[in-house]
N, C-alpha and C positions, 0 to 999 in steps of 0.2 A: 387176868391181864393178857394172857395169850389169846383169848377169844377176841379181844379188841384188836390185837395185832393181826389175826387172821382176817378179820373184817376189813381192816384198813388196806391190807395187801390185795384183797379181792377188789376193793374200790379202785386202787391204783392201777391194777391190771385191766379192769373193765373200762375205766374212764380215761386214764392217762397212757395206757398201753406201754407201761414200763417193761423193760426186758426182764427175763427170768433171773439173770445175774444181779440186776439192780434190786429186784424184790427180795432175793435171798440175802443180799447185803443188808437191806433194811431189817429183815427178820432177825438176823444175827445181832445187830446193834440194839434193836428194841428189846429183844429177850435178855441181853446183857444188862440193859438199863432197868428192866423190870425186876431182875434178880437183886440188883443193888437196892432198889426201892423197897422190895419185900423184906429185906433184912431189917428195915426200920419200920415195918408194919404199914407201909404205904402202898398205894396203887395209883393207876393213871388218874383216877377221879379225885383222890385226896392229895396228891402231890402238889406242892407249891413251887414257886420259882426257885427258891433257895435249895429245896430238896432235889430238883432236877439238875441244878447247877452242880451239886455235890456228886450226883451220879454221872453226869456228862464229863465234867472236868476232873476225872479220876486221876490221881497221881501216877498210876501204873500205865496210863495210856499216853501215847505220843500225840502231839497236836493234830496230826492228820487224822488219827483215829477219833479224837475228840470232836473234830469238825464234822466227820462223817456221821457220828452218833447224834450230834446236835441236829444235823439236817434231817435225819430220820425222825427225831423227836418233834421237830417243828412240823413235819408232815402229819404226824399223828395228831397233835393238838390243833392244827389248822382244820383237820377233818372233824375232830370232836366238836370244835366251835361251830363249824359250818352245819353240822347235823344236829346241833342243839343238845349234844350229849354232855356238854360242859359250857358254862356261861362266860368263861374267861379263857385266855391263852397265856399260861404261865411261862411259855418260852419266848414271848414277844420281845423281851429286852435282853435275852441271852444272845451273845455274839460269839462267832467262831474265833478260836485262838489264833493269834498271828503265827504264820508258818514261814520258815526259811525256805525260799524258793530254790529247789534243786533243779539244775539244768539237766536235760537228757545227756547221756554219755555221748561224746563226740565220736562218731564212726566215720572214718575217712572214705573217700571214694575208692581208693586203692584197696582198703580192707573189704569193702563191698565186692569189688572185683574178685578178690581171693575167695570170699564166701560163695559167690555164685559159680565159681569154677571148681568148687570142692566136690560136688556130687559126681559119682561115676555114671555117666549117661549111657554106658553100655548095658546097664541093668535096668529092669523095670522100676525097681524102687528108686534108683538113682535118678532116672528120668522124671519120675513123679516129683521127687524132692526138688530137682532143678526147676521144674515148672512152678512149684509152690513158692520157692524163694524168689524167683523172677517176678511172679505175680504180686507178692506182698510189697516188694521193693518198687515195682513199677506203678502200683496203684495206691499204696498206703492203706490198704484194707486192714481192719481189725482182724485178729486171728479168728474170732467167731464168725465174722463175715466171710472170710476166706474158706473155712471148712464147711460152711453151710451153702456155698455156691452149688447150684444145680448144673448139670451137664450143658444145658442150653443157654445159660445166663451170660457167659462171655460171648459177645458177638464178634467173632474173629474177623468177619468180613469188614465190619465197620470199625473195628478196633476199640470197642467200648465194653464196659461191664455195668450192668444194672444190679445194684445191691440194696438190701434192706438193712439199715443201721439202727442205732439206738432210737427208742421211741417208735419203732416200726416206720422210720422215715426212709423213703427211697431216694437214692441219688445215682447219678450216672457218672462213671469215672473212665477217662481214657486209659486204654490198655497199653499201647505202645507196640511197635513192631517186634522188638526182641522178645518181650514176654509172650506176645501172641504166637510167635514162631515156636517157642518151647511148649506152650500149652497145646498147640496143634499136634506137635510131635508126640507129646505125652498121651493125648487122646487116641491117636491112631496106632501108636506102637506099644505103649506100656499099659494103658488102662485095661484093654481086653485081656492081657496076660494076668493082671492082678484079679480081675473079676472072674475069670475062668467060666465064661458063658452065663454068669449070674447077672440079673438086671438090678441096677442101682441108679437112682436119679442124681446122686451126689457127684460133683466133678472129681474131687480127690478121694480115692478109695484105698483101702488097705488090703493086705493079704487075707484078711477075714471076709473079704468080698462085701464090705460095707463102707460107708463114709468114714474118713479119718476123724479122730476126736481132737479137741483143742489141746489135750495133753500130748497127743502124738505130734501135733504140729509144733509145740514147744520143744519136744525132744529132737525133732528134725532140725530146727534152727540151731539149737544148742550143740548138736552133734557136728554140724558143718562149721559153726563158729569156732569150735575148739580146733577143728582140722585146719582152719584158716588163721589160727593164732589170735583169735578175738576172745577176750574173757567176758563171760556172763552176758551174752547177747540173747535177747528174747524176740519173739515175733513183734512185740510192741517196740522193741529197739529198732527193728527194721522199719517200722512205721515212722519212728522218729527220724531215721536216716533219710527216708523218702522226703519228709517235709523239710528237714534241715538242708538237704542238697538242693531242693527247689529254691529255697530262700537264698542260699549262697549264690545261685545262678541268676538271681534277680526276679524271681516270681513274686507277683503281687500277693500280699498277705490275705486279701479277700478271696483270691483264687485258691490258695492253700486251704483256707477255712472250708470252702465248698468241697474240695477234694477229700478232706479228712472227715467231713460230716460233723464239724463242730457247730453246736447251736450258738455259741457266743464267741465273738472275735477275740475276747480276752484270753480264751484258752489257747488260741493259735499264736498269740503274741510272744509266747515263750520262745518261739523259733527265731524271732528277731534278736533275742538275747543270746541264743546259741550262735547266730551268725556274727553278732558283735564280738563275742568271746573269741571266735575263730580269727576275726580280723585283728583283734588285740594280740593274740598269740603270734600271728604272722609278723606284725610290726616288731614285737619284742624279740623275735628270732632273727629277722633279716635287716632291720633298720640299724645303721651304724651307731645310733644313740638310743637304741631301744632298751 
C-alpha cells in the first residue's frame, strides 16, 4: 500500500508541482488510512466505498482532519482510475463532512503597532526580526514564502516582491515604503553582522550564518506577540491581519485574493465575514440601541 502512496506522490510532484508540505500532508493521511484498512485485511485495490468511509470518517478525527484525509483519498483513487490500476472510483460519492467555519482571530491595528514596535532595533537580531515582521504584515506572505526569499528578490527600488507560492505559482506583491525601509536597514546594518563574512543567498539569516527556518520565524512572531500582549499569534495570524485590515479599509476582495495567492475566491471570502463581525461589534459597542 505504501508503494502506491510513493508512486502517487511522485506523480503529484512531477505533474502538479505540489509543495513539499502538501505532499507530506497527503502521505501522513494516506498512511493513516492504509493502516486502518489493513486492520480489516483490505488494501487500496480491494477496499470499497463503505470501507473507505469507515476509514475516513473515523470517530477520533475532527471534521477538518476527515475532510483533508478524504481529499488525499480522492487524489489516490482518481489517479488509480486514470492509470487503469482500478476500474472504478469508490470515493466518487463520498463527501466532505460539514465544518463549522472558524473566523481568524481579530487582531487590531493598535495591536499590530505594538507588535512591530517590540523588537530592539539596536541589535542585529532585533533589526532582523523587525524587518521580518514588517515584511509579513506589509505583504501577507506565507511564512514559507518569507523565509525562502533570496537576497535580491525584494526590489526595494520598485517597492515590489516576486515570490513563489503554492503550486510553484509566481506572484508580484507590493512591498510598501515602511517595510522597504526596514528591510534595507536590516540588509545594510544587521545582515553582515549575522553572516560574519559567510555567503548566503537567503534574505533572512540566523547566527548560524544560514537562512532562518519556518520554526524560527514562528518563534520570532510568538516572542514579540507576547511582548506586545497578544496571545497566540503566529505568522499565519499576521497574514490574516494583513488581509483583514485591507478589507476593513475597503480593498476589493479580488485584489486581496491576488495578493494572498489564493487559487479560489471562496478562500478569500472569509475576510468579508471578519470585516462584518468587526462592524457588528462596533455597532453593539457604540450604538445607543446596540
